[in-house]
FIKOL-578121 format. One line per 8 residues: number of its first residue (from 1); their letters; for each residue x, y, z of N, C-alpha, C. Coordinates in steps of 0.02 Angstrom, whole numbers, always signed. Each point is the difference from the previous one (the first is absolute). Example, Ala and Ser with C-alpha at 12.3 -4.5 7.8 and 13.67 -1.06 7.14 Angstrom:
2
1	AS	+660/-284/+390/-45/+59/+0/+45/+60/+0 | -18/+53/-36/+42/+59/+3/-39/+55/+37
***
This chain:
395
1	MSRWIAAA	+879/+1139/-1688/-32/+1/+66/+23/-61/+39 | +19/+9/+63/+24/-56/+39/-56/-48/+16 | +20/-63/+14/-50/-52/+11/-44/+15/+61 | +31/+26/+55/-39/+11/+61/-50/+57/-9 | +20/+51/-40/-46/+55/-14/-59/-26/-41 | +14/-42/-49/-54/-28/-41/-48/-41/+42 | +28/-41/+45/-42/-41/+43/-43/+44/+45 | +30/+53/+26/-38/+45/+44/-57/+33/-37
9	LVLIASPA	+13/+20/-63/-52/+31/-40/-58/-48/-14 | +16/-64/-10/-52/-50/-11/-44/-6/+61 | +32/-1/+61/-39/-6/+61/-43/+61/+12 | +28/+59/-14/-39/+61/+8/-59/+1/-48 | +12/-25/-61/-52/+0/-50/-53/-53/+15 | +17/-48/+41/-46/-56/+13/-7/-11/+75 | -48/+32/+32/-10/-11/+72/-12/-74/+16 | -34/-35/-45/-13/-71/+12/+65/-39/+3
17	AAQEAGFD	+48/+17/-44/+65/-34/+1/+37/+14/+64 | -4/+62/+24/+33/+18/+63/-31/-39/+58 | -66/-6/-3/-36/-37/+52/+22/-74/+0 | +5/-29/-60/+21/-70/-4/+72/-9/+25 | +43/+48/-17/+69/-4/+24/+2/+4/+77 | -42/+43/+28/-3/+6/+72/-26/-63/+33 | -50/-32/-31/-27/-63/+26/+54/-54/-2 | +35/-6/-56/+53/-51/-6/+54/+11/+52
25	KALREFRA	+18/+61/+12/+50/+16/+51/-24/-19/+70 | -63/+17/+15/-29/-16/+65/-3/-76/+11 | -16/-36/-53/-3/-73/+4/+69/-30/+13 | +50/+25/-35/+69/-24/+11/+22/+13/+72 | -14/+59/+24/+20/+17/+68/-37/-41/+51 | -65/-12/-12/-37/-42/+47/+28/-70/+2 | +14/-29/-59/+26/-68/-2/+66/-5/+38 | +42/+49/-6/+64/+0/+36/-12/+2/+76
33	LHRAEMDK	-48/+43/+21/-15/+4/+71/-30/-65/+26 | -45/-30/-39/-32/-63/+20/+52/-54/+13 | +46/-8/-46/+52/-51/+7/+46/+15/+59 | +19/+62/+9/+45/+18/+54/-32/-11/+68 | -63/+20/+7/-35/-10/+64/-10/-74/+14 | -16/-38/-52/-8/-73/+9/+64/-31/+28 | +57/+16/-30/+63/-29/+22/+18/+22/+71 | -11/+64/+14/+19/+27/+65/-43/-27/+57
41	SNIAGSSF	-63/-16/-15/-49/-16/+52/-11/-75/+10 | +33/-41/-39/-7/-73/+6/-70/-25/-16 | -34/+35/-46/-65/-22/-24/+10/-59/-47 | -36/-54/+11/+11/-61/-40/-23/+10/-73 | -60/+25/-10/-26/+5/-68/-49/+58/-8 | -4/+26/-61/-44/+56/-13/-15/+3/-75 | -59/+27/-17/-18/+12/-70/-29/+70/-7 | +9/+28/-59/-22/+68/-14/-26/+3/-71
49	YVVRDGRT	-61/+25/-9/-29/+8/-66/-24/+72/-8 | +4/+25/-61/-31/+63/-18/-50/-13/-55 | -61/+24/+10/-54/-7/-50/-15/+70/-25 | +2/+7/-66/-12/+66/-30/-43/-8/-62 | -53/+37/-4/-46/-3/-57/-20/-72/-16 | -13/-38/+53/-25/-68/-8/+53/-52/-14 | +64/+20/-3/+54/-48/-14/+50/-2/+56 | +30/-57/+10/+55/-6/+48/+64/+23/-35
57	VAADHLGE	+29/+54/+25/+59/+30/-33/+64/-13/+40 | -6/-28/+59/+59/-19/+39/-20/-60/+42 | +43/-50/+2/-14/-61/+39/+66/-26/+28 | +12/+14/+64/+62/-19/+32/-12/-53/+54 | +43/-50/+2/-4/-52/+51/+70/-9/+30 | +4/+12/+65/+65/-1/+34/+0/-51/+56 | +56/-34/+7/+9/-44/+58/-35/-66/-6 | -20/-27/+58/-24/-69/+4/-69/-4/+33
65	QDAEAHVP	-42/-44/-26/-65/-12/+31/+6/-51/+57 | +53/-40/-2/+15/-48/+53/+75/+4/+13 | +17/+34/+55/+71/+13/+13/+37/-62/+23 | -36/-50/+27/+34/-61/+22/+16/-45/-60 | -48/-6/-45/+10/-43/-59/+29/+38/-59 | +11/+65/+8/+28/+44/-52/-41/-2/-65 | -66/+7/+8/-44/+4/-58/-9/+74/-17 | +19/+21/-60/-3/+72/-17/-71/+24/-10
73	VDARTIYH	-10/+64/+13/-63/+33/-16/-5/+6/-76 | -60/-12/-26/-12/+10/-72/-72/+22/-9 | -22/+3/-63/-67/+27/-14/-56/-45/+27 | +15/-62/+16/-51/-45/+27/-2/+2/+76 | +47/+32/+33/+2/+2/+73/-64/+32/+27 | -29/-34/+49/-63/+23/+30/+14/+32/+67 | -20/+63/+6/+7/+38/+62/-67/+3/+36 | +4/+14/+65/-59/+14/+40/-11/+76/-1
81	WASITKTM	-60/+23/-19/-13/+71/-8/-35/+31/+59 | -15/-41/+51/-23/+25/+65/-56/+52/-9 | +7/+59/+29/-55/+48/+3/-19/+31/-67 | +39/-12/-52/-22/+22/-66/-64/-36/-20 | -13/-57/+33/-64/-35/-8/-58/+46/+14 | +9/+47/+46/-55/+45/+19/-26/+40/-59 | +42/+14/-49/-24/+37/-58/-50/-42/-40 | +10/-65/-2/-48/-44/-34/-64/-6/+39
89	TGIAIMQL	+5/-1/+67/-60/-1/+41/-41/+63/-13 | +34/+57/-4/-35/+62/-14/-33/+0/-68 | +35/-27/-50/-29/-5/-68/-62/-44/+1 | +2/-55/+38/-58/-44/+5/-60/+37/+31 | +13/+40/+52/-54/+39/+29/-29/+49/-51 | +43/+32/-39/-24/+46/-52/-39/-37/-54 | +21/-60/-18/-38/-40/-48/-71/-12/+25 | -5/-20/+64/-66/-13/+29/-41/+64/+3
97	RDRGLLSL	+33/+57/+14/-34/+64/+0/-27/+16/-70 | +43/-9/-50/-21/+17/-69/-55/-46/-25 | -6/-59/+30/-55/-46/-18/-63/+14/+39 | +1/+51/+42/-59/+20/+38/-14/-41/+62 | +51/-36/+24/-11/-44/+58/+16/+33/+67 | +32/+58/-1/+16/+35/+62/+15/+73/-15 | +3/+39/+52/+23/+70/-2/+60/+5/+46 | +49/+41/-20/+59/+7/+42/-17/+31/+68
105	DDPIVRYV	-55/+35/+4/-19/+31/+63/-49/-42/+41 | -9/-62/-21/-39/-48/+39/+37/-16/+65 | -37/-13/+55/+33/-23/+61/+25/-72/-8 | +59/-14/+26/+28/-67/-5/-44/-51/+35 | -36/+20/+53/-41/-50/+35/-59/-24/-42 | -17/+36/-53/-52/-25/-45/+20/-66/-32 | +64/-8/-13/+25/-60/-34/+35/-47/+48 | +29/+27/+54/+35/-42/+50/-29/+19/+68
113	PELAAVHN	-61/-25/+15/-34/+21/+62/+37/-20/+64 | +46/-48/-5/+38/-20/+59/+41/+58/+30 | +15/+50/-41/+40/+56/+23/-38/+45/+49 | -64/-11/+7/-37/+39/+50/+24/-16/+71 | +35/-56/+9/+26/-19/+65/+61/+39/+21 | +31/+36/-47/+60/+40/+14/-19/+58/+46 | +43/+14/+49/-12/+57/+45/+23/+64/-34 | -46/+47/-6/+15/+65/-32/-14/+56/+50
121	PYGDTGTI	+52/+25/+34/-11/+53/+49/-18/+67/-32 | +2/+4/-66/-13/+63/-35/-70/+3/-30 | -40/-52/+10/-67/+2/-26/-22/-68/-27 | -44/+2/-48/-30/-60/-28/+46/-32/-52 | +19/-63/+11/+41/-36/-50/-35/-4/-67 | -66/+5/+1/-39/-3/-62/+11/+59/-46 | +36/+52/+22/+14/+56/-44/+66/-8/-37 | +39/-51/+15/+64/-11/-34/-14/-27/-70
129	TLRQLMSH	+30/+32/-51/-17/-15/-69/+54/-38/-37 | -20/-29/-57/+48/-33/-44/+54/+49/-23 | -19/+61/-14/+48/+51/-22/+53/+12/+53 | -20/+3/+63/+48/+9/+54/+47/-59/+6 | -25/-61/-9/+43/-58/+1/+51/+2/-58 | -23/+20/-59/+44/+3/-58/+54/+54/+7 | -14/+53/+38/+48/+54/+8/+37/-4/+67 | -9/-54/+36/+33/-11/+65/-15/+57/+49
137	SAGFRSGT	-63/+20/+2/-20/+52/+47/-58/-23/+44 | -11/-66/+5/-57/-27/+37/+13/-7/+75 | +63/+3/+21/+16/-3/+71/+20/-68/+26 | +5/-51/-44/+21/-66/+23/+76/-4/+7 | +23/-46/+41/+71/-7/+14/+38/-21/-62 | +66/+2/+4/+43/-16/-57/+4/-76/-12 | +18/-38/+51/+12/-71/-8/-63/-42/+4 | -5/-50/-44/-57/-45/+3/+5/-47/+59
145	WPWREHDW	+59/-25/+12/+12/-52/+51/+60/+22/+41 | -12/+44/+50/+57/+34/+33/+36/-41/+53 | -20/-63/+10/+29/-37/+56/+49/-55/-21 | +22/-1/-62/+46/-53/-22/+71/+18/+19 | +29/-36/+46/+67/+15/+24/+47/-60/-6 | -26/-60/-15/+41/-60/+1/-6/-36/-67 | +52/-37/-18/+1/-36/-64/-55/-52/-5 | -22/-27/+56/-50/-53/-3/-71/+26/-12
153	QPFEPAGW	-9/+66/+7/-66/+28/-10/-15/+8/-75 | -64/-7/-20/-17/+5/-71/+22/+67/-30 | +16/-2/-64/+24/+60/-35/-54/+54/+0 | -61/-19/-16/-58/+44/+3/-60/-43/+19 | -53/+30/+28/-60/-40/+16/-28/-33/-62 | -18/-63/+8/-21/-39/-59/-71/+15/-22 | -45/+16/+47/-70/+7/-18/-33/+62/+29 | -55/+20/-32/-38/+58/+21/-25/-7/+72
161	SQLVAMLP	-17/-61/+20/-27/-10/+67/+49/+22/+54 | +65/-5/-14/+50/+23/+49/-3/+75/+9 | -10/+36/-55/-6/+73/+6/-65/+20/+33 | -54/-36/-15/-64/+14/+32/+5/-6/+75 | +37/-51/+23/+8/-10/+72/+38/+58/+32 | +41/+35/-39/+38/+57/+26/-40/+65/+3 | -55/+4/-38/-35/+64/-8/-25/+30/+66 | -28/-39/+46/-21/+31/+64/+59/+28/+41
169	YTRVEFEP	+61/-19/-18/+60/+24/+35/+38/+52/-42 | -34/+25/-52/+30/+48/-46/-34/+68/+10 | +41/+53/-2/-28/+67/+7/+21/+43/-59 | -42/+48/-17/+18/+50/-49/+48/+48/+33 | +58/+13/-32/+55/+35/+33/-2/+76/-8 | -36/+24/-50/-8/+73/-7/-65/+13/-36 | -23/+62/+3/-65/+16/-30/+2/-13/-76 | -43/-44/-24/+0/-17/-72/-6/+62/-43
177	GSRFGYSN	+44/+3/-51/+0/+56/-46/+41/+59/+21 | +28/-2/+61/+36/+58/+26/+73/+1/-21 | +29/-58/-13/+70/-2/-19/+16/-66/-34 | +62/-6/-24/+25/-62/-31/+28/-46/+53 | -15/-64/-6/+30/-51/+43/+1/-66/-37 | +57/-19/-27/+5/-59/-43/-27/-62/+37 | -45/-35/-32/-34/-56/+33/-5/-61/-45 | +35/-52/+20/-6/-64/-35/-68/-33/+10
185	PGIVYLGQ	-26/-3/+62/-66/-32/+8/-55/+37/-38 | +7/+66/-9/-50/+35/-39/-6/-27/-70 | +56/-21/-29/-2/-28/-68/-27/-71/+1 | +12/-37/+54/-30/-66/+7/-76/+5/+1 | -26/+53/+32/-72/+10/+1/-26/+14/-70 | +38/+36/-40/-20/+10/-70/+0/-65/-39 | +48/-43/+16/+1/-67/-31/-63/-39/+14 | -27/+9/+61/-63/-33/+16/-58/+28/-42
193	VIERLSGE	+1/+65/-12/-52/+31/-43/+2/-32/-69 | +60/-7/-27/+7/-29/-67/-27/-72/-1 | +17/-39/+50/-23/-69/+1/-75/-5/+7 | -29/+42/+43/-71/-6/+14/-44/+26/-57 | +23/+51/-35/-39/+25/-56/+10/-41/-63 | +59/-29/-9/+13/-39/-61/-19/-74/+8 | -2/-24/+62/-14/-71/+12/+59/-44/-15 | +61/+30/-6/+60/-38/-16/+55/+16/+51
201	DYEVYIDK	+46/-48/+9/+59/+15/+40/+37/+58/-31 | +33/+39/+43/+38/+58/-24/+47/-18/-57 | +39/-54/+10/+50/-19/-50/-32/-17/-67 | -58/-33/+3/-35/-19/-62/-26/+63/-35 | -29/+45/+39/-27/+61/-30/+56/+41/-34 | +56/+10/+34/+54/+40/-29/+29/-35/-62 | +6/-65/+3/+26/-37/-58/-45/+9/-61 | -65/-4/+11/-48/+6/-55/-6/+71/-27
209	NILKPLGM	+5/+49/+44/-18/+68/-18/+59/+47/-10 | +61/-21/+21/+59/+42/-11/+57/-40/-32 | +21/-54/+32/+59/-36/-24/-10/-29/-70 | -53/-39/-9/-11/-32/-65/-13/+50/-56 | -43/+51/+11/-11/+48/-54/+63/+37/-22 | +48/+9/+47/+62/+34/-17/+55/-47/-23 | -14/-65/-3/+49/-48/-24/+54/-16/+51 | -16/+8/+65/+49/-13/+52/-5/-74/+22
217	HASYFDRT	+23/-44/-43/-13/-72/+9/+48/-34/+48 | +54/+33/+20/+47/-30/+48/-8/+32/+69 | -54/+38/+10/-12/+33/+63/-52/-39/+40 | +7/+2/+66/-43/-41/+43/+6/+27/+71 | -40/-30/+45/+0/+21/+70/+24/-57/+45 | +41/+19/+48/+22/-45/+53/+41/-59/-26 | -16/-61/+22/+43/-57/-16/+11/-8/-75 | +61/-15/-18/+19/-5/-71/-21/-66/-30
225	PPHLLPHR	-33/-1/-58/-15/-63/-33/+64/-35/-22 | +0/-67/+0/+63/-37/-14/+35/+20/-65 | -38/+17/-52/+32/+14/-65/+38/+67/+2 | -15/+42/+49/+35/+65/+5/+51/+1/+57 | +2/-53/+40/+43/+0/+59/+74/+11/-16 | +27/-27/-56/+71/+13/-15/+17/+74/-10 | -51/+41/-13/+11/+71/-14/-16/+44/+60 | -24/-28/+54/-19/+39/+59/+63/+23/+37
233	SHSYYIRD	+7/+65/+8/+58/+26/+35/-3/-17/+74 | +57/-17/+28/+8/-1/+72/+6/+72/+24 | -3/+11/+65/+7/+68/+27/+43/-1/+62 | +25/+61/+17/+52/+5/+51/-7/+65/+40 | +31/-2/+59/+7/+59/+41/+75/+12/+13 | +18/+63/+6/+67/+15/+25/-7/+12/+76 | +32/-42/+39/-4/+4/+72/+71/-1/+29 | +17/+52/+38/+66/+6/+30/+55/-8/-53
241	GKRVAAPF	-13/+30/-58/+49/+0/-54/+3/-63/-41 | -41/-51/+17/+0/-63/-37/-67/-11/-34 | +3/-34/-57/-61/-16/-36/-28/-67/+23 | -63/+0/+23/-31/-61/+25/-65/-12/-39 | -17/-63/-8/-58/-19/-40/-65/+13/+38 | -50/+24/-37/-67/+7/+26/-39/-64/-17 | -58/-11/+32/-40/-59/-19/-17/-1/-74 | +1/-58/-30/-10/-6/-73/-73/-14/-16
249	DVDTGVTV	-27/+35/-49/-65/-14/-29/-56/+1/+52 | -6/+56/+35/-48/+5/+54/-71/+12/-26 | -49/-11/+44/-70/+8/-16/-28/+58/+41 | -30/+49/-33/-26/+58/+36/-70/-10/+27 | -29/-59/-10/-64/-17/+30/-55/+48/-16 | -38/+21/+52/-57/+43/-10/+22/+71/-19 | +64/+16/+8/+24/+67/-18/+21/+4/-73 | -19/-47/-41/+22/-3/-70/-17/+64/-38
257	SNGGLNAP	-57/+32/+14/-19/+61/-36/+44/+59/+19 | +37/-9/+53/+44/+51/+26/+72/-7/-25 | +20/-62/-19/+69/-8/-20/+20/-68/-26 | -42/-35/-37/+15/-69/-18/+27/-11/-70 | +10/+53/-40/+17/-9/-71/+73/-20/-10 | +10/-49/-45/+66/-20/-25/-2/+3/-76 | +55/+26/-30/+0/+8/-72/+71/+12/-26 | +14/-22/-61/+63/+18/-33/-4/+70/-30
265	MPDMAKYA	+56/+27/-16/+3/+69/-25/-40/+10/-65 | +4/-46/-50/-38/+13/-61/-75/+6/+12 | -27/-39/+48/-71/+6/+16/-14/+68/+31 | +43/+22/+46/-11/+65/+32/+8/+57/-50 | +41/-10/-52/+5/+50/-52/-66/+8/-37 | -36/-55/-9/-67/+3/-31/-48/+40/+44 | +6/-10/+65/-42/+37/+47/+17/+75/-2 | +64/+16/+0/+20/+70/-4/-23/+32/-65
273	AFLLGDPA	+4/-37/-56/-23/+27/-65/-74/+15/+2 | -39/-44/+32/-72/+13/+8/-12/+63/+41 | +36/+7/+55/-10/+58/+43/+18/+65/-36 | +53/-2/-40/+21/+60/-37/-47/+16/-57 | -31/-51/-28/-48/+10/-54/+32/+3/-68 | -41/-15/-51/+22/+0/-70/-62/+10/-43 | -5/+56/-35/-60/+12/-40/-15/-57/-49 | +52/-32/-25/-10/-54/-48/-31/-62/+33
281	RQSEYDLV	+7/-6/+65/-26/-59/+35/-54/+19/+50 | -26/+61/-4/-44/+23/+53/-64/-40/+5 | -28/-22/-56/-62/-40/+4/+14/-66/+36 | +59/-28/-10/+20/-61/+35/+10/+14/+74 | +35/+54/+16/+14/+17/+70/-64/+20/+37 | -48/+31/-36/-62/+20/+32/-40/-60/+26 | +13/-59/-28/-33/-60/+25/+23/-17/+71 | +60/+23/+18/+25/-8/+68/-24/+58/+43
289	LKRSSLEE	+17/+61/-20/-25/+59/+35/+8/+60/-46 | -52/+39/-5/+3/+57/-46/+48/+53/+27 | +26/+39/-47/+52/+49/+16/-23/+51/+52 | -61/+22/-4/-24/+50/+46/-2/-27/+72 | -12/-64/+8/-1/-30/+66/+70/-6/+29 | +49/-15/-44/+69/+0/+24/+22/+69/+22 | -17/+51/-40/+18/+68/+19/-35/+20/+65 | -59/-24/+11/-35/+13/+63/+39/-30/+59
297	MWTPQISA	+29/-59/-11/+40/-31/+53/+62/+41/+16 | +23/+39/-49/+61/+39/+9/-14/+71/+23 | -62/+14/+19/-17/+65/+27/+16/+1/+74 | +41/+48/+23/+18/+1/+71/-61/+3/+46 | +1/-40/+52/-54/-2/+49/+21/+30/+67 | +63/-14/+21/+22/+23/+65/+76/-1/+2 | +30/+45/+38/+73/+3/+4/+28/-62/+35 | +53/-28/-29/+35/-57/+31/+72/+20/+16
305	GEDFTQGR	+13/+65/+4/+68/+26/+5/+34/-12/+66 | -38/-22/+51/+31/-15/+65/+22/-73/+5 | -15/-40/-51/+16/-72/+1/+57/-14/-49 | +59/-15/+26/+58/-12/-42/+9/-73/-18 | -52/-40/+11/+2/-71/-21/-33/-10/-68 | -37/+50/-24/-43/-11/-58/+14/+50/-56 | -26/-16/-59/+5/+45/-56/+72/+18/-16 | +12/+64/-14/+67/+22/-15/+36/+26/+63
313	MAKTTQSG	-33/-10/+58/+32/+16/+64/+21/+74/+3 | -46/+43/-22/+14/+72/-2/-55/+37/+36 | +15/+60/+24/-50/+41/+34/-58/+17/-46 | +12/-2/-65/-52/+19/-48/-43/-58/-23 | +16/-61/+23/-38/-59/-22/-71/+2/+25 | -47/-19/-44/-70/-4/+18/-26/-69/-17 | -52/-20/+35/-33/-63/-14/-59/+11/-46 | +0/-36/-56/-58/-2/-43/-44/-58/+22
321	LSFFVDRS	-30/-34/-48/-40/-60/+13/+42/-61/-20 | +33/-29/+49/+43/-60/-9/+65/+15/-37 | +14/+61/-14/+64/+22/-28/+24/+61/+41 | +66/+11/-3/+28/+61/+28/+17/+47/-58 | -10/+65/+12/+12/+50/-52/+45/+55/+28 | +38/+29/-44/+46/+52/+20/+16/+43/-60 | +31/+57/+12/+22/+44/-54/+67/+30/+20 | +49/-5/-44/+66/+26/+15/+30/+28/-65
329	AGVRFVGH	+26/+60/+3/+31/+33/-58/-46/-2/-61 | -65/+9/+13/-48/+2/-55/-22/-68/-26 | +24/-55/+31/-17/-67/-23/-51/-31/+48 | -53/-29/-27/-49/-36/+40/+22/-73/+6 | +6/-24/+61/+18/-69/+13/-60/-37/+30 | -8/-62/-22/-53/-43/+26/+32/-68/+12 | -16/-32/+56/+29/-66/+10/-16/-30/+67 | +39/-52/+17/-7/-35/+63/+64/-39/+11
337	NGDQNGFR	+17/-11/+62/+56/-45/+15/-24/-59/+41 | +44/-48/+11/-19/-59/+39/+61/-30/+34 | -10/-26/+59/+54/-36/+34/-30/-54/+44 | +27/-60/-7/-24/-56/+40/+49/-58/-8 | +17/-31/+56/+40/-61/+0/+65/+7/-39 | +33/+58/+6/+64/+10/-33/-4/+29/-69 | -59/+3/-29/-8/+30/-67/-16/+74/+7 | +27/+40/-46/-17/+70/-6/-18/+12/-74
345	AYLSLCPD	-55/+36/-12/-23/+10/-68/-27/+71/-8 | +8/+28/-60/-20/+69/-14/-32/+4/-69 | -59/+29/-2/-35/+17/-62/-5/+76/-2 | +31/+31/-51/+1/+73/-5/-20/+20/-71 | -52/+41/-5/-26/+21/-65/+2/+76/-6 | +15/+24/-60/-6/+70/-17/-49/+4/-59 | -65/+1/+13/-49/-6/-53/+5/+54/-53 | +19/+60/+19/+3/+55/-49/+57/-8/-49
353	QRVGSLLA	+52/-37/+21/+56/-15/-45/-7/-70/-31 | -52/-36/+20/-14/-68/-26/+59/-47/+12 | +29/+6/+59/+56/-43/+17/-8/-24/+71 | +23/-60/+14/-3/-28/+67/+58/-48/+11 | +15/-11/+64/+53/-47/+16/-24/-51/+51 | +31/-59/-4/-12/-55/+47/+67/-21/+28 | +3/-6/+66/+62/-16/+33/-14/-51/+54 | +35/-55/+0/-10/-53/+50/+66/-23/+28
361	FNTETRGV	+1/-13/+65/+58/-26/+35/-20/-63/+39 | +44/-48/+4/-15/-58/+42/+37/+2/+66 | +24/+59/+19/+37/+9/+62/-20/+66/+33 | -18/-3/+64/-13/+60/+39/+61/+17/+40 | +29/+58/-12/+62/+17/+34/-11/+28/+71 | -60/+28/+10/-17/+27/+66/-75/+3/+7 | -26/-16/+59/-72/+1/+10/-29/+69/-12 | -62/+1/-24/-34/+63/-14/-16/+35/+65
369	QNSPANRD	+12/+64/+2/-16/+41/+58/-31/+65/-23 | -45/+26/+42/-34/+63/-18/+43/+58/+22 | +49/+14/-42/+49/+53/+14/+30/+22/-67 | +21/+63/-5/+35/+20/-61/+60/-44/-16 | +28/-34/+51/+56/-45/-11/-19/-58/-46 | -66/-12/-7/-21/-54/-44/+17/+15/-73 | +9/+63/-16/+19/+19/-68/+73/-17/-15 | +37/-18/+51/+72/-10/-9/+20/-73/+2
377	TAESRIAL	-47/-46/-5/+20/-70/-11/+23/-7/-73 | +38/-52/-14/+23/-11/-68/-59/-6/-48 | -52/-36/+21/-57/-10/-44/-35/+67/-14 | -8/+41/+52/-33/+65/-10/+42/+46/-44 | +64/+1/+11/+43/+44/-41/-6/-19/-73 | -1/-65/-14/-6/-22/-69/-69/+18/-28 | -52/-13/+39/-68/+13/-23/-11/+74/-14 | +22/+43/+45/-10/+72/-9/+41/+27/-59
385	ATDSLCGA	+54/-35/-17/+41/+22/-57/-36/-9/-67 | -54/-41/-1/-37/-7/-63/-37/+64/-19 | -7/+47/+48/-34/+64/-15/+35/+36/-58 | +65/-10/-6/+37/+36/-53/-23/-18/-70 | -27/-61/-8/-24/-21/-66/-59/+43/-22 | -46/+10/+47/-58/+42/-16/+21/+72/-8 | +45/+22/+44/+23/+69/-3/+32/+17/-67 | +37/-47/-29/+31/+13/-65/-51/+10/-55
393	LAK	-56/-36/+5/-52/+6/-53/-45/+59/+12 | +2/+29/+60/-44/+57/+15/+32/+66/-19 | +64/-1/-16/+36/+63/-15/-20/+27/-69
***
């Protein structure tokens, strides 16, 4: 019997072996695409991890974390995860819910009464709920601080009082609950709920209730502590074909609950492993959030298919509670992306296959736009190519 016939018979006899071969092939092809797109697009540095059954099975580090000093990216490199922070904010709200301190259908003004000053042409602002904020269907605008146009202006508002001063000049932009509208300030309002119910700063609460229990000891918010500063990645933009530096080590101020997380890849792999779950560690993970509550967060709430800046940027994308959910070729996808100050980051999970990927870039090749063209940036092409990993395991 020829060798290739024997090999084929083994694969036919073992669907699991065929599946593993398909996964290995998909991983090889993804790695080749990742490197090629990096070189072609002048991206300074990037990292890619695959977490499967609770273990990191691929860990790639490409390029440089500091292109001027030629410091290479490695496992200690700290990226800014931007809006992926929102998933932790959502988990914190669910923790407080599970402790009996709130209901997702409570009005936001119960906890943040200052929001009563917002102009709502569609009715009573008191009917806007925590659930609507978590699913980006509350009607608030996208940008927290929409007037920053000059380098001398603060990166983000430093304190809550600045946002309170803006509330009488803020309007609800569409009927709450009627459609999806990605809103950064909506998540800042949830951050206020966390602070007021817990009695702790947002950063302290998340550190105690998510980061520390998961062993994410090199993760933090905003300004980098001195002992981690050598590992903090710089960030860049591609402008007019040239790579230019973005501000280094910025502070997200009062918007921290919306996008302030910084972390190295091994820490984020621990977070992904928790999200994917592991029966052997479930009692430990339940101390952070029980499995049923995570699955509740992944239940579709409203279509997000008209917004090509978020999720998987597909017509089929839906908003869950602080996560985006989708289904393609029989695979359920759960995740979130983030972009800020030149960083682009992607968290993509396939819970049914128990596999997830983490992808981070320290260079933005083109500004995010709400258009199908957003799928064709180098970063998006690479991120969407990770779908093949889940697809191989679903066959």
